[in-house]
Chimera marker file (.cmm) of the C-alpha trace (Angstrom):
<marker_set name="trace">
<marker id="1" x="64.367" y="11.165" z="65.326" r="1" g="1" b="0" radius="0.5"/>
<marker id="2" x="65.796" y="9.700" z="62.488" r="1" g="1" b="0" radius="0.5"/>
<marker id="3" x="64.227" y="6.570" z="63.332" r="1" g="1" b="0" radius="0.5"/>
<marker id="4" x="60.828" y="7.734" z="63.170" r="1" g="1" b="0" radius="0.5"/>
<marker id="5" x="61.601" y="9.346" z="60.111" r="1" g="1" b="0" radius="0.5"/>
<marker id="6" x="63.130" y="6.032" z="58.345" r="1" g="1" b="0" radius="0.5"/>
<marker id="7" x="60.370" y="4.285" z="59.975" r="1" g="1" b="0" radius="0.5"/>
<marker id="8" x="57.676" y="6.897" z="58.778" r="1" g="1" b="0" radius="0.5"/>
<marker id="9" x="59.556" y="7.029" z="54.766" r="1" g="1" b="0" radius="0.5"/>
<marker id="10" x="59.019" y="3.069" z="55.428" r="1" g="1" b="0" radius="0.5"/>
<marker id="11" x="55.935" y="2.831" z="56.277" r="1" g="1" b="0" radius="0.5"/>
<marker id="12" x="54.719" y="5.419" z="53.149" r="1" g="1" b="0" radius="0.5"/>
<marker id="13" x="56.860" y="3.309" z="50.511" r="1" g="1" b="0" radius="0.5"/>
<marker id="14" x="55.675" y="0.247" z="52.174" r="1" g="1" b="0" radius="0.5"/>
<marker id="15" x="51.487" y="1.976" z="51.166" r="1" g="1" b="0" radius="0.5"/>
<marker id="16" x="52.633" y="3.118" z="48.644" r="1" g="1" b="0" radius="0.5"/>
<marker id="17" x="53.586" y="-0.514" z="47.117" r="1" g="1" b="0" radius="0.5"/>
<marker id="18" x="50.694" y="-1.984" z="48.271" r="1" g="1" b="0" radius="0.5"/>
<marker id="19" x="47.526" y="0.815" z="47.606" r="1" g="1" b="0" radius="0.5"/>
<marker id="20" x="44.804" y="-0.515" z="45.093" r="1" g="1" b="0" radius="0.5"/>
<marker id="21" x="45.254" y="0.379" z="41.639" r="1" g="1" b="0" radius="0.5"/>
<marker id="22" x="43.247" y="3.479" z="40.187" r="1" g="1" b="0" radius="0.5"/>
<marker id="23" x="39.522" y="1.579" z="38.749" r="1" g="1" b="0" radius="0.5"/>
<marker id="24" x="38.219" y="2.833" z="35.675" r="1" g="1" b="0" radius="0.5"/>
<marker id="25" x="35.199" y="4.065" z="35.278" r="1" g="1" b="0" radius="0.5"/>
<marker id="26" x="32.380" y="3.360" z="32.727" r="1" g="1" b="0" radius="0.5"/>
<marker id="27" x="28.168" y="4.582" z="31.393" r="1" g="1" b="0" radius="0.5"/>
<marker id="28" x="26.783" y="3.337" z="28.522" r="1" g="1" b="0" radius="0.5"/>
<marker id="29" x="23.333" y="4.948" z="26.820" r="1" g="1" b="0" radius="0.5"/>
<marker id="30" x="21.345" y="3.823" z="24.029" r="1" g="1" b="0" radius="0.5"/>
<marker id="31" x="20.176" y="4.998" z="21.062" r="1" g="1" b="0" radius="0.5"/>
<marker id="32" x="18.057" y="4.183" z="17.769" r="1" g="1" b="0" radius="0.5"/>
<marker id="33" x="18.805" y="4.147" z="14.015" r="1" g="1" b="0" radius="0.5"/>
<marker id="34" x="15.400" y="4.240" z="11.790" r="1" g="1" b="0" radius="0.5"/>
<marker id="35" x="14.186" y="5.575" z="9.718" r="1" g="1" b="0" radius="0.5"/>
<marker id="36" x="10.597" y="6.417" z="7.150" r="1" g="1" b="0" radius="0.5"/>
<marker id="37" x="10.634" y="5.281" z="3.905" r="1" g="1" b="0" radius="0.5"/>
<marker id="38" x="7.601" y="6.394" z="1.966" r="1" g="1" b="0" radius="0.5"/>
<marker id="39" x="6.004" y="6.080" z="-1.397" r="1" g="1" b="0" radius="0.5"/>
<marker id="40" x="5.908" y="8.865" z="-3.988" r="1" g="1" b="0" radius="0.5"/>
<marker id="41" x="4.435" y="9.572" z="-7.738" r="1" g="1" b="0" radius="0.5"/>
<marker id="42" x="5.124" y="12.343" z="-9.032" r="1" g="1" b="0" radius="0.5"/>
<marker id="43" x="2.569" y="13.182" z="-11.999" r="1" g="1" b="0" radius="0.5"/>
<marker id="44" x="3.305" y="17.003" z="-13.254" r="1" g="1" b="0" radius="0.5"/>
<marker id="45" x="7.129" y="17.845" z="-12.863" r="1" g="1" b="0" radius="0.5"/>
<marker id="46" x="7.313" y="16.608" z="-16.922" r="1" g="1" b="0" radius="0.5"/>
<marker id="47" x="4.584" y="18.567" z="-18.234" r="1" g="1" b="0" radius="0.5"/>
<marker id="48" x="1.730" y="16.806" z="-19.896" r="1" g="1" b="0" radius="0.5"/>
<marker id="49" x="1.013" y="17.322" z="-23.486" r="1" g="1" b="0" radius="0.5"/>
<marker id="50" x="-1.889" y="18.114" z="-24.650" r="1" g="1" b="0" radius="0.5"/>
<marker id="51" x="-4.554" y="16.616" z="-26.750" r="1" g="1" b="0" radius="0.5"/>
<marker id="52" x="-4.850" y="18.994" z="-29.870" r="1" g="1" b="0" radius="0.5"/>
<marker id="53" x="-7.024" y="17.596" z="-32.335" r="1" g="1" b="0" radius="0.5"/>
<marker id="54" x="-5.547" y="20.436" z="-35.068" r="1" g="1" b="0" radius="0.5"/>
<marker id="55" x="-7.988" y="22.227" z="-37.312" r="1" g="1" b="0" radius="0.5"/>
<marker id="56" x="-10.555" y="20.838" z="-38.934" r="1" g="1" b="0" radius="0.5"/>
<marker id="57" x="-13.424" y="21.835" z="-41.264" r="1" g="1" b="0" radius="0.5"/>
<marker id="58" x="-17.335" y="21.735" z="-39.766" r="1" g="1" b="0" radius="0.5"/>
<marker id="59" x="-18.458" y="18.211" z="-40.452" r="1" g="1" b="0" radius="0.5"/>
<marker id="60" x="-22.136" y="16.062" z="-38.459" r="1" g="1" b="0" radius="0.5"/>
<marker id="61" x="-19.892" y="13.419" z="-39.352" r="1" g="1" b="0" radius="0.5"/>
<marker id="62" x="-16.526" y="13.334" z="-39.064" r="1" g="1" b="0" radius="0.5"/>
<marker id="63" x="-14.821" y="12.188" z="-35.897" r="1" g="1" b="0" radius="0.5"/>
<marker id="64" x="-11.364" y="13.499" z="-35.215" r="1" g="1" b="0" radius="0.5"/>
<marker id="65" x="-8.244" y="11.821" z="-33.208" r="1" g="1" b="0" radius="0.5"/>
<marker id="66" x="-6.035" y="12.924" z="-31.276" r="1" g="1" b="0" radius="0.5"/>
<marker id="67" x="-3.019" y="11.607" z="-28.656" r="1" g="1" b="0" radius="0.5"/>
<marker id="68" x="-1.468" y="13.498" z="-25.762" r="1" g="1" b="0" radius="0.5"/>
<marker id="69" x="0.761" y="11.972" z="-23.302" r="1" g="1" b="0" radius="0.5"/>
<marker id="70" x="0.840" y="12.422" z="-19.033" r="1" g="1" b="0" radius="0.5"/>
<marker id="71" x="4.269" y="11.544" z="-17.705" r="1" g="1" b="0" radius="0.5"/>
<marker id="72" x="4.037" y="9.236" z="-13.537" r="1" g="1" b="0" radius="0.5"/>
<marker id="73" x="7.270" y="8.937" z="-11.787" r="1" g="1" b="0" radius="0.5"/>
<marker id="74" x="6.574" y="6.530" z="-8.536" r="1" g="1" b="0" radius="0.5"/>
<marker id="75" x="9.275" y="4.634" z="-6.685" r="1" g="1" b="0" radius="0.5"/>
<marker id="76" x="10.013" y="1.495" z="-7.502" r="1" g="1" b="0" radius="0.5"/>
<marker id="77" x="7.349" y="-1.213" z="-7.112" r="1" g="1" b="0" radius="0.5"/>
<marker id="78" x="4.867" y="1.177" z="-6.033" r="1" g="1" b="0" radius="0.5"/>
<marker id="79" x="0.830" y="0.949" z="-7.589" r="1" g="1" b="0" radius="0.5"/>
<marker id="80" x="-0.473" y="3.474" z="-8.609" r="1" g="1" b="0" radius="0.5"/>
<marker id="81" x="-3.957" y="4.680" z="-10.976" r="1" g="1" b="0" radius="0.5"/>
<marker id="82" x="-4.205" y="8.012" z="-12.877" r="1" g="1" b="0" radius="0.5"/>
<marker id="83" x="-7.384" y="9.459" z="-13.383" r="1" g="1" b="0" radius="0.5"/>
<marker id="84" x="-8.776" y="12.543" z="-15.970" r="1" g="1" b="0" radius="0.5"/>
<marker id="85" x="-11.474" y="14.717" z="-14.495" r="1" g="1" b="0" radius="0.5"/>
<marker id="86" x="-14.994" y="15.367" z="-16.761" r="1" g="1" b="0" radius="0.5"/>
<marker id="87" x="-13.178" y="18.823" z="-17.905" r="1" g="1" b="0" radius="0.5"/>
<marker id="88" x="-14.782" y="22.619" z="-17.137" r="1" g="1" b="0" radius="0.5"/>
<marker id="89" x="-17.476" y="22.490" z="-19.412" r="1" g="1" b="0" radius="0.5"/>
<marker id="90" x="-18.753" y="19.121" z="-18.695" r="1" g="1" b="0" radius="0.5"/>
<marker id="91" x="-22.485" y="18.407" z="-18.772" r="1" g="1" b="0" radius="0.5"/>
<marker id="92" x="-23.165" y="15.031" z="-19.154" r="1" g="1" b="0" radius="0.5"/>
<marker id="93" x="-20.187" y="14.651" z="-21.536" r="1" g="1" b="0" radius="0.5"/>
<marker id="94" x="-17.261" y="16.059" z="-21.533" r="1" g="1" b="0" radius="0.5"/>
<marker id="95" x="-17.374" y="19.367" z="-23.758" r="1" g="1" b="0" radius="0.5"/>
<marker id="96" x="-15.014" y="21.914" z="-24.956" r="1" g="1" b="0" radius="0.5"/>
<marker id="97" x="-16.185" y="25.550" z="-25.308" r="1" g="1" b="0" radius="0.5"/>
<marker id="98" x="-15.364" y="27.967" z="-27.328" r="1" g="1" b="0" radius="0.5"/>
<marker id="99" x="-14.974" y="30.914" z="-25.060" r="1" g="1" b="0" radius="0.5"/>
<marker id="100" x="-19.237" y="31.844" z="-25.823" r="1" g="1" b="0" radius="0.5"/>
<marker id="101" x="-21.845" y="29.621" z="-25.716" r="1" g="1" b="0" radius="0.5"/>
<marker id="102" x="-20.546" y="27.066" z="-27.945" r="1" g="1" b="0" radius="0.5"/>
<marker id="103" x="-19.513" y="23.383" z="-26.819" r="1" g="1" b="0" radius="0.5"/>
<marker id="104" x="-17.971" y="20.514" z="-29.087" r="1" g="1" b="0" radius="0.5"/>
<marker id="105" x="-17.937" y="17.100" z="-27.429" r="1" g="1" b="0" radius="0.5"/>
<marker id="106" x="-15.483" y="14.602" z="-27.267" r="1" g="1" b="0" radius="0.5"/>
<marker id="107" x="-14.083" y="12.190" z="-24.713" r="1" g="1" b="0" radius="0.5"/>
<marker id="108" x="-10.902" y="10.798" z="-23.618" r="1" g="1" b="0" radius="0.5"/>
<marker id="109" x="-9.870" y="7.245" z="-23.381" r="1" g="1" b="0" radius="0.5"/>
<marker id="110" x="-6.776" y="4.904" z="-21.820" r="1" g="1" b="0" radius="0.5"/>
<marker id="111" x="-6.754" y="2.860" z="-25.218" r="1" g="1" b="0" radius="0.5"/>
<marker id="112" x="-5.861" y="3.842" z="-29.181" r="1" g="1" b="0" radius="0.5"/>
<marker id="113" x="-9.574" y="1.875" z="-30.040" r="1" g="1" b="0" radius="0.5"/>
<marker id="114" x="-11.528" y="4.477" z="-27.768" r="1" g="1" b="0" radius="0.5"/>
<marker id="115" x="-13.258" y="1.382" z="-26.304" r="1" g="1" b="0" radius="0.5"/>
<marker id="116" x="-12.175" y="1.933" z="-22.183" r="1" g="1" b="0" radius="0.5"/>
<marker id="117" x="-13.411" y="5.747" z="-21.217" r="1" g="1" b="0" radius="0.5"/>
<marker id="118" x="-11.335" y="7.805" z="-18.929" r="1" g="1" b="0" radius="0.5"/>
<marker id="119" x="-12.476" y="8.941" z="-16.081" r="1" g="1" b="0" radius="0.5"/>
<marker id="120" x="-11.548" y="9.123" z="-11.662" r="1" g="1" b="0" radius="0.5"/>
<marker id="121" x="-13.251" y="6.155" z="-10.409" r="1" g="1" b="0" radius="0.5"/>
<marker id="122" x="-10.936" y="3.551" z="-8.532" r="1" g="1" b="0" radius="0.5"/>
<marker id="123" x="-11.134" y="-0.211" z="-10.262" r="1" g="1" b="0" radius="0.5"/>
<marker id="124" x="-13.053" y="1.404" z="-12.842" r="1" g="1" b="0" radius="0.5"/>
<marker id="125" x="-12.164" y="4.057" z="-15.340" r="1" g="1" b="0" radius="0.5"/>
<marker id="126" x="-8.720" y="4.641" z="-14.273" r="1" g="1" b="0" radius="0.5"/>
<marker id="127" x="-5.470" y="3.505" z="-15.421" r="1" g="1" b="0" radius="0.5"/>
<marker id="128" x="-3.123" y="1.400" z="-13.181" r="1" g="1" b="0" radius="0.5"/>
<marker id="129" x="-0.141" y="0.732" z="-12.969" r="1" g="1" b="0" radius="0.5"/>
<marker id="130" x="3.276" y="-0.147" z="-10.680" r="1" g="1" b="0" radius="0.5"/>
<marker id="131" x="6.749" y="2.053" z="-10.391" r="1" g="1" b="0" radius="0.5"/>
<marker id="132" x="9.544" y="1.353" z="-11.517" r="1" g="1" b="0" radius="0.5"/>
<marker id="133" x="11.862" y="4.229" z="-10.279" r="1" g="1" b="0" radius="0.5"/>
<marker id="134" x="11.687" y="5.886" z="-13.940" r="1" g="1" b="0" radius="0.5"/>
<marker id="135" x="9.417" y="8.323" z="-16.117" r="1" g="1" b="0" radius="0.5"/>
<marker id="136" x="7.080" y="6.355" z="-17.211" r="1" g="1" b="0" radius="0.5"/>
<marker id="137" x="4.772" y="7.355" z="-20.786" r="1" g="1" b="0" radius="0.5"/>
<marker id="138" x="0.750" y="7.781" z="-20.496" r="1" g="1" b="0" radius="0.5"/>
<marker id="139" x="-1.015" y="8.468" z="-23.650" r="1" g="1" b="0" radius="0.5"/>
<marker id="140" x="-4.102" y="9.848" z="-23.909" r="1" g="1" b="0" radius="0.5"/>
<marker id="141" x="-6.363" y="9.606" z="-27.024" r="1" g="1" b="0" radius="0.5"/>
<marker id="142" x="-8.677" y="11.559" z="-27.785" r="1" g="1" b="0" radius="0.5"/>
<marker id="143" x="-12.142" y="11.160" z="-29.642" r="1" g="1" b="0" radius="0.5"/>
<marker id="144" x="-14.597" y="14.256" z="-31.013" r="1" g="1" b="0" radius="0.5"/>
<marker id="145" x="-18.204" y="13.432" z="-31.184" r="1" g="1" b="0" radius="0.5"/>
<marker id="146" x="-17.991" y="15.335" z="-34.373" r="1" g="1" b="0" radius="0.5"/>
<marker id="147" x="-16.757" y="18.302" z="-35.206" r="1" g="1" b="0" radius="0.5"/>
<marker id="148" x="-20.414" y="20.096" z="-36.165" r="1" g="1" b="0" radius="0.5"/>
<marker id="149" x="-19.886" y="23.358" z="-34.532" r="1" g="1" b="0" radius="0.5"/>
<marker id="150" x="-19.780" y="27.232" z="-35.454" r="1" g="1" b="0" radius="0.5"/>
<marker id="151" x="-16.141" y="28.345" z="-36.673" r="1" g="1" b="0" radius="0.5"/>
<marker id="152" x="-14.092" y="29.079" z="-33.164" r="1" g="1" b="0" radius="0.5"/>
<marker id="153" x="-11.069" y="27.881" z="-30.951" r="1" g="1" b="0" radius="0.5"/>
<marker id="154" x="-12.208" y="25.554" z="-28.487" r="1" g="1" b="0" radius="0.5"/>
<marker id="155" x="-10.557" y="24.070" z="-25.734" r="1" g="1" b="0" radius="0.5"/>
<marker id="156" x="-11.222" y="22.461" z="-22.056" r="1" g="1" b="0" radius="0.5"/>
<marker id="157" x="-9.022" y="21.913" z="-18.751" r="1" g="1" b="0" radius="0.5"/>
<marker id="158" x="-8.569" y="18.197" z="-17.889" r="1" g="1" b="0" radius="0.5"/>
<marker id="159" x="-6.756" y="16.890" z="-14.018" r="1" g="1" b="0" radius="0.5"/>
<marker id="160" x="-5.016" y="14.638" z="-14.012" r="1" g="1" b="0" radius="0.5"/>
<marker id="161" x="-4.344" y="12.886" z="-10.237" r="1" g="1" b="0" radius="0.5"/>
<marker id="162" x="-2.398" y="10.430" z="-9.375" r="1" g="1" b="0" radius="0.5"/>
<marker id="163" x="-3.708" y="8.678" z="-6.353" r="1" g="1" b="0" radius="0.5"/>
<marker id="164" x="-0.806" y="5.780" z="-5.101" r="1" g="1" b="0" radius="0.5"/>
<link id1="1" id2="2" r="1" g="1" b="0" radius="0.2"/>
<link id1="2" id2="3" r="1" g="1" b="0" radius="0.2"/>
<link id1="3" id2="4" r="1" g="1" b="0" radius="0.2"/>
<link id1="4" id2="5" r="1" g="1" b="0" radius="0.2"/>
<link id1="5" id2="6" r="1" g="1" b="0" radius="0.2"/>
<link id1="6" id2="7" r="1" g="1" b="0" radius="0.2"/>
<link id1="7" id2="8" r="1" g="1" b="0" radius="0.2"/>
<link id1="8" id2="9" r="1" g="1" b="0" radius="0.2"/>
<link id1="9" id2="10" r="1" g="1" b="0" radius="0.2"/>
<link id1="10" id2="11" r="1" g="1" b="0" radius="0.2"/>
<link id1="11" id2="12" r="1" g="1" b="0" radius="0.2"/>
<link id1="12" id2="13" r="1" g="1" b="0" radius="0.2"/>
<link id1="13" id2="14" r="1" g="1" b="0" radius="0.2"/>
<link id1="14" id2="15" r="1" g="1" b="0" radius="0.2"/>
<link id1="15" id2="16" r="1" g="1" b="0" radius="0.2"/>
<link id1="16" id2="17" r="1" g="1" b="0" radius="0.2"/>
<link id1="17" id2="18" r="1" g="1" b="0" radius="0.2"/>
<link id1="18" id2="19" r="1" g="1" b="0" radius="0.2"/>
<link id1="19" id2="20" r="1" g="1" b="0" radius="0.2"/>
<link id1="20" id2="21" r="1" g="1" b="0" radius="0.2"/>
<link id1="21" id2="22" r="1" g="1" b="0" radius="0.2"/>
<link id1="22" id2="23" r="1" g="1" b="0" radius="0.2"/>
<link id1="23" id2="24" r="1" g="1" b="0" radius="0.2"/>
<link id1="24" id2="25" r="1" g="1" b="0" radius="0.2"/>
<link id1="25" id2="26" r="1" g="1" b="0" radius="0.2"/>
<link id1="26" id2="27" r="1" g="1" b="0" radius="0.2"/>
<link id1="27" id2="28" r="1" g="1" b="0" radius="0.2"/>
<link id1="28" id2="29" r="1" g="1" b="0" radius="0.2"/>
<link id1="29" id2="30" r="1" g="1" b="0" radius="0.2"/>
<link id1="30" id2="31" r="1" g="1" b="0" radius="0.2"/>
<link id1="31" id2="32" r="1" g="1" b="0" radius="0.2"/>
<link id1="32" id2="33" r="1" g="1" b="0" radius="0.2"/>
<link id1="33" id2="34" r="1" g="1" b="0" radius="0.2"/>
<link id1="34" id2="35" r="1" g="1" b="0" radius="0.2"/>
<link id1="35" id2="36" r="1" g="1" b="0" radius="0.2"/>
<link id1="36" id2="37" r="1" g="1" b="0" radius="0.2"/>
<link id1="37" id2="38" r="1" g="1" b="0" radius="0.2"/>
<link id1="38" id2="39" r="1" g="1" b="0" radius="0.2"/>
<link id1="39" id2="40" r="1" g="1" b="0" radius="0.2"/>
<link id1="40" id2="41" r="1" g="1" b="0" radius="0.2"/>
<link id1="41" id2="42" r="1" g="1" b="0" radius="0.2"/>
<link id1="42" id2="43" r="1" g="1" b="0" radius="0.2"/>
<link id1="43" id2="44" r="1" g="1" b="0" radius="0.2"/>
<link id1="44" id2="45" r="1" g="1" b="0" radius="0.2"/>
<link id1="45" id2="46" r="1" g="1" b="0" radius="0.2"/>
<link id1="46" id2="47" r="1" g="1" b="0" radius="0.2"/>
<link id1="47" id2="48" r="1" g="1" b="0" radius="0.2"/>
<link id1="48" id2="49" r="1" g="1" b="0" radius="0.2"/>
<link id1="49" id2="50" r="1" g="1" b="0" radius="0.2"/>
<link id1="50" id2="51" r="1" g="1" b="0" radius="0.2"/>
<link id1="51" id2="52" r="1" g="1" b="0" radius="0.2"/>
<link id1="52" id2="53" r="1" g="1" b="0" radius="0.2"/>
<link id1="53" id2="54" r="1" g="1" b="0" radius="0.2"/>
<link id1="54" id2="55" r="1" g="1" b="0" radius="0.2"/>
<link id1="55" id2="56" r="1" g="1" b="0" radius="0.2"/>
<link id1="56" id2="57" r="1" g="1" b="0" radius="0.2"/>
<link id1="57" id2="58" r="1" g="1" b="0" radius="0.2"/>
<link id1="58" id2="59" r="1" g="1" b="0" radius="0.2"/>
<link id1="59" id2="60" r="1" g="1" b="0" radius="0.2"/>
<link id1="60" id2="61" r="1" g="1" b="0" radius="0.2"/>
<link id1="61" id2="62" r="1" g="1" b="0" radius="0.2"/>
<link id1="62" id2="63" r="1" g="1" b="0" radius="0.2"/>
<link id1="63" id2="64" r="1" g="1" b="0" radius="0.2"/>
<link id1="64" id2="65" r="1" g="1" b="0" radius="0.2"/>
<link id1="65" id2="66" r="1" g="1" b="0" radius="0.2"/>
<link id1="66" id2="67" r="1" g="1" b="0" radius="0.2"/>
<link id1="67" id2="68" r="1" g="1" b="0" radius="0.2"/>
<link id1="68" id2="69" r="1" g="1" b="0" radius="0.2"/>
<link id1="69" id2="70" r="1" g="1" b="0" radius="0.2"/>
<link id1="70" id2="71" r="1" g="1" b="0" radius="0.2"/>
<link id1="71" id2="72" r="1" g="1" b="0" radius="0.2"/>
<link id1="72" id2="73" r="1" g="1" b="0" radius="0.2"/>
<link id1="73" id2="74" r="1" g="1" b="0" radius="0.2"/>
<link id1="74" id2="75" r="1" g="1" b="0" radius="0.2"/>
<link id1="75" id2="76" r="1" g="1" b="0" radius="0.2"/>
<link id1="76" id2="77" r="1" g="1" b="0" radius="0.2"/>
<link id1="77" id2="78" r="1" g="1" b="0" radius="0.2"/>
<link id1="78" id2="79" r="1" g="1" b="0" radius="0.2"/>
<link id1="79" id2="80" r="1" g="1" b="0" radius="0.2"/>
<link id1="80" id2="81" r="1" g="1" b="0" radius="0.2"/>
<link id1="81" id2="82" r="1" g="1" b="0" radius="0.2"/>
<link id1="82" id2="83" r="1" g="1" b="0" radius="0.2"/>
<link id1="83" id2="84" r="1" g="1" b="0" radius="0.2"/>
<link id1="84" id2="85" r="1" g="1" b="0" radius="0.2"/>
<link id1="85" id2="86" r="1" g="1" b="0" radius="0.2"/>
<link id1="86" id2="87" r="1" g="1" b="0" radius="0.2"/>
<link id1="87" id2="88" r="1" g="1" b="0" radius="0.2"/>
<link id1="88" id2="89" r="1" g="1" b="0" radius="0.2"/>
<link id1="89" id2="90" r="1" g="1" b="0" radius="0.2"/>
<link id1="90" id2="91" r="1" g="1" b="0" radius="0.2"/>
<link id1="91" id2="92" r="1" g="1" b="0" radius="0.2"/>
<link id1="92" id2="93" r="1" g="1" b="0" radius="0.2"/>
<link id1="93" id2="94" r="1" g="1" b="0" radius="0.2"/>
<link id1="94" id2="95" r="1" g="1" b="0" radius="0.2"/>
<link id1="95" id2="96" r="1" g="1" b="0" radius="0.2"/>
<link id1="96" id2="97" r="1" g="1" b="0" radius="0.2"/>
<link id1="97" id2="98" r="1" g="1" b="0" radius="0.2"/>
<link id1="98" id2="99" r="1" g="1" b="0" radius="0.2"/>
<link id1="99" id2="100" r="1" g="1" b="0" radius="0.2"/>
<link id1="100" id2="101" r="1" g="1" b="0" radius="0.2"/>
<link id1="101" id2="102" r="1" g="1" b="0" radius="0.2"/>
<link id1="102" id2="103" r="1" g="1" b="0" radius="0.2"/>
<link id1="103" id2="104" r="1" g="1" b="0" radius="0.2"/>
<link id1="104" id2="105" r="1" g="1" b="0" radius="0.2"/>
<link id1="105" id2="106" r="1" g="1" b="0" radius="0.2"/>
<link id1="106" id2="107" r="1" g="1" b="0" radius="0.2"/>
<link id1="107" id2="108" r="1" g="1" b="0" radius="0.2"/>
<link id1="108" id2="109" r="1" g="1" b="0" radius="0.2"/>
<link id1="109" id2="110" r="1" g="1" b="0" radius="0.2"/>
<link id1="110" id2="111" r="1" g="1" b="0" radius="0.2"/>
<link id1="111" id2="112" r="1" g="1" b="0" radius="0.2"/>
<link id1="112" id2="113" r="1" g="1" b="0" radius="0.2"/>
<link id1="113" id2="114" r="1" g="1" b="0" radius="0.2"/>
<link id1="114" id2="115" r="1" g="1" b="0" radius="0.2"/>
<link id1="115" id2="116" r="1" g="1" b="0" radius="0.2"/>
<link id1="116" id2="117" r="1" g="1" b="0" radius="0.2"/>
<link id1="117" id2="118" r="1" g="1" b="0" radius="0.2"/>
<link id1="118" id2="119" r="1" g="1" b="0" radius="0.2"/>
<link id1="119" id2="120" r="1" g="1" b="0" radius="0.2"/>
<link id1="120" id2="121" r="1" g="1" b="0" radius="0.2"/>
<link id1="121" id2="122" r="1" g="1" b="0" radius="0.2"/>
<link id1="122" id2="123" r="1" g="1" b="0" radius="0.2"/>
<link id1="123" id2="124" r="1" g="1" b="0" radius="0.2"/>
<link id1="124" id2="125" r="1" g="1" b="0" radius="0.2"/>
<link id1="125" id2="126" r="1" g="1" b="0" radius="0.2"/>
<link id1="126" id2="127" r="1" g="1" b="0" radius="0.2"/>
<link id1="127" id2="128" r="1" g="1" b="0" radius="0.2"/>
<link id1="128" id2="129" r="1" g="1" b="0" radius="0.2"/>
<link id1="129" id2="130" r="1" g="1" b="0" radius="0.2"/>
<link id1="130" id2="131" r="1" g="1" b="0" radius="0.2"/>
<link id1="131" id2="132" r="1" g="1" b="0" radius="0.2"/>
<link id1="132" id2="133" r="1" g="1" b="0" radius="0.2"/>
<link id1="133" id2="134" r="1" g="1" b="0" radius="0.2"/>
<link id1="134" id2="135" r="1" g="1" b="0" radius="0.2"/>
<link id1="135" id2="136" r="1" g="1" b="0" radius="0.2"/>
<link id1="136" id2="137" r="1" g="1" b="0" radius="0.2"/>
<link id1="137" id2="138" r="1" g="1" b="0" radius="0.2"/>
<link id1="138" id2="139" r="1" g="1" b="0" radius="0.2"/>
<link id1="139" id2="140" r="1" g="1" b="0" radius="0.2"/>
<link id1="140" id2="141" r="1" g="1" b="0" radius="0.2"/>
<link id1="141" id2="142" r="1" g="1" b="0" radius="0.2"/>
<link id1="142" id2="143" r="1" g="1" b="0" radius="0.2"/>
<link id1="143" id2="144" r="1" g="1" b="0" radius="0.2"/>
<link id1="144" id2="145" r="1" g="1" b="0" radius="0.2"/>
<link id1="145" id2="146" r="1" g="1" b="0" radius="0.2"/>
<link id1="146" id2="147" r="1" g="1" b="0" radius="0.2"/>
<link id1="147" id2="148" r="1" g="1" b="0" radius="0.2"/>
<link id1="148" id2="149" r="1" g="1" b="0" radius="0.2"/>
<link id1="149" id2="150" r="1" g="1" b="0" radius="0.2"/>
<link id1="150" id2="151" r="1" g="1" b="0" radius="0.2"/>
<link id1="151" id2="152" r="1" g="1" b="0" radius="0.2"/>
<link id1="152" id2="153" r="1" g="1" b="0" radius="0.2"/>
<link id1="153" id2="154" r="1" g="1" b="0" radius="0.2"/>
<link id1="154" id2="155" r="1" g="1" b="0" radius="0.2"/>
<link id1="155" id2="156" r="1" g="1" b="0" radius="0.2"/>
<link id1="156" id2="157" r="1" g="1" b="0" radius="0.2"/>
<link id1="157" id2="158" r="1" g="1" b="0" radius="0.2"/>
<link id1="158" id2="159" r="1" g="1" b="0" radius="0.2"/>
<link id1="159" id2="160" r="1" g="1" b="0" radius="0.2"/>
<link id1="160" id2="161" r="1" g="1" b="0" radius="0.2"/>
<link id1="161" id2="162" r="1" g="1" b="0" radius="0.2"/>
<link id1="162" id2="163" r="1" g="1" b="0" radius="0.2"/>
<link id1="163" id2="164" r="1" g="1" b="0" radius="0.2"/>
</marker_set>
């Protein structure tokens, strides 16, 4: 019996010494690395300044000029167009209203010489630019037709739109 136990023990030891080593298992997966890049422009974070013609005496010939500003911030390299609508009192021309029945005509321009009218038609009368990723201050030049209107406080609301 001792021989069987010894033989059995020898067989177990031999089998343990010749056993195959354990194999490591693996598994794999894949994943995407991605990003979506967009261009952006902001024209409202920094408030526009008014085109304020001030206070003037009534005159049939005196045109008044004033300048306001818009601030646009577009991502670097982004081309943009800024358009100005006709305001809330338009009737063939931009007009300020005194809150009643009186109007005073004016124009808005892209240049200080008042020769480049500002509108909303891209490629025709909008201001073009390219973003720098920093605030760009844009001047809005205004000129009244004259100041021949009844006394009062005249105003209009114009909407600026940046298209990019």
